[in-house]
N, C-alpha and C positions, 0 to 999 in steps of 0.2 A: 662589778661596777654598780654604783648607786643608781636608783631609778630616777629618770628625768621627769620634770613636770610636764603638763600638757600645755603646749604653746599654740596660740592662734596668731598668725601674722597677717596684717592688712597693709596694703600699700606697696611701696617701692622695693627694688632689689636691695637697697641699703638696709631697709628694715629687716629683710630676710637674712642678710649677712649678720646683722646684729643679733637676731634671734638665735643663730647658731652659737654665737659667743655666750649669750645669756643662758642657753641650755646647759652648757658646761658649768657656768658659775652657779646656777641654781641646783644642779645635781651635786656639785661639791658641797653646797651648803645644806644638803639633806632636805630639799624642798620637793621631794618626789610626789607629794600629794597635792601640790598646788596647781592651779590653772592660771595661765598668764596670757593676757591679750596685748599684743604689740600693735598699737593703733597708728592710723594715718590721719592727717589733718588737711590734706590738699583740697578737699571739697567738703561742703556741708553734708553731702551724701556719704562721704567716708566716715564722718563722725556718727551719722545715723547707723551705719553698718556696724560700727564698733559697739554702740549701745545695744543693738539687736543681738550681737554675738555674746555680749556679757550676760544678757538676760537668758539666752539659750543655754549657756554654760551653767549658770546658776540653777536652772530648772533640772539640768541633767545631773547635778551634784550639789545638793543643798548645803553640804558641810565643809567642803574643801576651801582653803584660802584662795581668793580670787584677786590677782594682782593685775593692775592696768598700767601700762607704760607706753612709750612712743610719743609721736609728735602731738597727737590730740591730748594726751595726758599732760604734755608740757604746756600747751597753749590754753587748755581748759581744765586745769586740775580740779577746780571746784565742781564742775559738771559731773565728773566721775566720782568724786568723793561723796557727792550727795546721793549717789545710787546705792540703795540698800544692799545690792548684790556684791558690792566691791569691798574688799578687805583693805587693800593698799593702793595708792597711786604713786608711781615712781617716775621721775623725770628722765629726760633723754641722756643727761650726763650720769645720773645716779645708776641707771640701768647697766652701765658698762663697768661699774666698780664692784670688785669682789666683796668689799665690806658691806655694801648694800644688801646683797643676798645673804651673807652670813648673819646679818642683823634680823633677817626675816625667818630664821630657822624656826621650826615648829614650836620649840619651847619658849620662843620670844614673841610669837604672834600675840598681839594685844598689848604689848608693852612699848611699841614704837609708835611714832606719829603716823596717823592715817595717810598724810600727804608728805612725800619726800621729793619736793621739786624746788630746786634752787634757780637762781638767775642764770640762764644759759648764756646770756650775753657776756658774762664774766669769764667764760671758759676760753682758754688760750691754746689748748692743745687738743688734738683729736685722740681718740682712744687708741691704746696700743694694739698691735695686731695679735688678737687673741686666738685666731683660728687660721689654719692652713687647709684650704681645699673645699670651702663651701661652693656648692654648685653640683653639676653632674659629675660623673666619673671622668669626663673628658674636658670639662670647662670649669675653671676656677675664677672667682671674683675677688679682686683685691681693692680694698678701700684705701684710696690715696688722699682723700680730701673730705671735709665735712663742713656744713654751714654755708652761709652766703652773706656777702657784704652789700648786695644790691637790694633795693626796696621797690620791686615792681608793685604797682598799686593793687593788683588782684591777689597777691601771694601772701599766705600766712606762714610759709615754711621757714623763713629766717627766724621767726619767733619760736619755732619748734626746734630748730637745729643750731641757732646761734650764729655768730660771725664766722667767716671763712677761716679755716685752719688746715694746714697741710701736713702730710706725713713725709719726713725727709726722704730724699731719693735713695740714700743708702739702705734705709729700712725697707723700702719698697723692693729694691733690687734683691736684697737678701731673701725676702719672702718669696719672690718669684723663682729664685734659684731653688728654694726648697720645694716649691710646687712642681717645677720641671723634674726635679729629682724623684718626686712621687709618681711621675708618669702623666701629669697633665699636659695636654697638647695645645691648650688655648687658655690665655689669661685675659680677663676683662677688667680694665681700670674703671672704678666707680667712684662717685662722689655726688654731692649735692650741686655744686657749681664747679665742674671739673676744670674748666679753662681758667679758673682763678688759682689753680694749684701753683704754689711757689711764691706767691706775693708776700707771704709772711715769713719766708725762709731767708737766711743770709744770701746775699747777692741776687735775690729775687729771680730765681730761674722760672722758666715758663713750661707749660705742659709739653710743648714740643721737645724741650731739653730732656724732660723725663722720659719721653717715648724713645728718643735717640739713645739715651743712656741705657735703658732696658735692653734695646735691641743689640747694642754693642756688647754689654757685659753679660748677657744671657744668650749666647749664640745658639744654644740648643732649644730655645723656645720656638716652636713652629709657627704659632699664631699669637699676635697681640691685637686685642680689640679695644676700642674706646667706646664708652657708653655715651650719654647725652652731653653735647657741648653747646656753648654759645658761639655761634659762627663769627660774630663780630670780634671775638677775642682770640680767634685762631692766630697763632704767632708764626713767624717765618720758619722756624725749625719744624713746626708741625706740618706746614705745607710742604717742606722739603721731604719729610718722612712720607707723606702721602704720595709724593712723586717718585721717590727712590727706594722705598722699603717694602718689598713684596710681602714681608711677614706682618706688616700692619694691614689689617683687613680693610677692604674697600667698602666699608659700610659706616656711615656716620648718622647718628640721630641728633637732630638740630632743635634747639629751643627757639622756634620762630614765633609762635603764639598768634600772629595775625598777618594779614596781607595789605592792610591799609595804613598809610603813614600817620594820619591823625589818631587813629585808634592806638597805634604803637606808641605815640607820644603820650596819650592818656594812660596807657599801661606803664609808662616810664621805662620802656625798653630802650636799649642803647643802639639800636639799628633801625634803618628804614627799609622799605620794601626792596629798593634797588640794591641795598647792601646784601640782602639775602640771596637775590637772584645772581648777583655778581660772584658771591662766594661759591654757590653751587656750580656756576659755569666754570670758574677757575679750578675747583677741585676735580671736576669731571675732565677738564682739559689735562690736568696733571695725571689723572688716573681714570682712563676712559671707562673702566668697569665699575666705577664708584656708584653706589646706591645710597639713597637718603631716606631716613625716617624723619618725622617732625612732630612736635607738639603744636597743636592749633586750638585756640579757644573760640567757641561759637557763642555769640550773644553777649559780648562784653557791653557794659552800659554805654548808651548812646549809639550803638552800632546800627546803622541804617542797612537797608537791603543792598544798596550799592556798595557799601563798605564790606558787607559780608561777601558779596560777589568777588571782591578783591582777594579775599582769603581763598575762595573757591578757585579763582584763576591762578593763585600762587602755586597750587598743587602741580599744575602743568608747567608754569613758567620756571619753577625750580626743579622740575622733574622728580618730584617726591614719590616715594613708593609706599613706605610703611608709615601710616598716620596714626598718631594717638590724638583723638579728638576729645576735647573736654567741653561739655556744656558749661557756660559760665556759672559759677557758684558764688553767691554772696557770702563773704566771710567777715564776720564781725571783727572790728579792729583794723581792717584794711581801708585805705583811702577810696578804693573803688566802690566799697559798700555804701559810701556816703554820696555817691553821684546820684542826683535825683532822677535822671532819665534811665531807669532800669528797663531792660528789654523783657517783655512778658515771657513767662515760662514756656508756654506752648510754642512761641516763636523760636526760643532758644533751642528747644528739643527738635523742632523741624529743621533748623539750620544745621544742627549737629548731625542729624540723619543724612542730610545732603552731603556734608563733608565726608562722612563715613562711606557713603556710596561712591563718591569720587575716589576715595582711597582704595576701596575694593576693586574698582575698575583698574586703577594703576597697578595693583598687585597682580591681577589677572594678565595685564599686558606684559608685565615684567616676567611672569612665569612662562607665558607663551613664547617670549623671545629666547628662553633658555632651552627649549626643546631641540634636540639634535646636538647640543653643545656638551662639552666635557667639563666637569667640575671636580675640584678637590672637596671632599665632603668629610666633615668631622662627625663621627658616629656618636650620638647621644645615647642610643640604645641599639640593640641588634638589628632593628628594622627602620630606624629614623636617624637622620643626621642633618647638618646644615652646611650650605655653601659658604664661601667667604663673604658673600653679600647677605647672609643670614636667612636665606630661603630654606624652608624645610624640604627635605628629600626623603621620600618613602621608598624602601627596598622590598622586593618580593622574596628575598632570601636572606638568611641571617648573615650579618656582617660582624667584624671584630669591634666590639664596643670600646669606645675611647680612642680608636685609631683614625687616621686620616686616609681615606681611600679615594681613588680616582674613579669617577662614575660618569657614564654617558646618560644624559637625560632623555628619556623616551616619551614622556608625556606629562600631563598634569592631572591632579585629582583634588578638586576644591581649591584650597589655598596651599597645596603642596605640589612639589615636583615629584615625578616618578622616575626611578632609575632601575 
């Protein structure tokens, strides 16, 4: 097999999924000597990390072609093209096309344009399923959707990913059947705006319809998990699946972003605080063992201390456990960046730290509640697995990797359970 190039992946799980596909495309094109950075654009810090990594890679290898792609390359191609370390800048659509990589073969380096980034808003289809089995030996990730039609005032991602587009249900089901046939015991559905799945397909199915179809047509799949969702767009079939389908894991990561109604409106979110609390209450009523993660932004422009406290209180009011806390990052080209009342950086960092501390407390409380209970644990390696609620479990003896075992929780260690 041809040598694969050196990839560095920054950002989300979808980027990691796409890196796996690009690795095969670049290997087939004979680009084994290349270095590739798959960038993230979600925050200004993410872009700074990408630049730092590019400079580090160039110092480590002054001669190899260095290709930059991903969301930051899509939104700021000129920034990376201006870096002397960079050989090529490739957009998010182009990076998934075999002909792009074939055109970068070593004998053609220097003959193609430095920047290959087209208008991503013109893209109407998501990339074909190029890989089966990205993830651990036990868990596979399946991309069912890409892009976003919403325009939250803080978010640059639609300009990196384009408008929402869905993978047809039949294609998804066929891929999951192949994954189950290869021995995967858990599949995670991923996307940029997962609850918008189906809006661009005939008959406009919803995410819940896809979930129910997968569970019906792939009866041998032990576990189906959903990544991040927008709770206000949860459809009736999805709520039915939460209530009635034990193979759908009782863990949802919610795109909440804030706990104050005025800030939510300024963010151009589609829900209010009460909507978030009501969703969590209903989901937990339907599935008492449900756990929630959430994205929350600290320090959005105009955020007062009282408004921040509303976010802090939301952690308890929604019963959140796994928090992803983002210090607000000013992104050029977004409406929020033009709001004059920006919160000072030190205040943003202090508020983010308080949110993280609240999240850490919630994790410890959740773990303590599990001691003495029995859980089904999917083994990611011989000594570590995860419960259905996604808590890590450490074992003191080797277990069969990739299998689901029944384990009694005997204690906690840091942010892990012990079995």
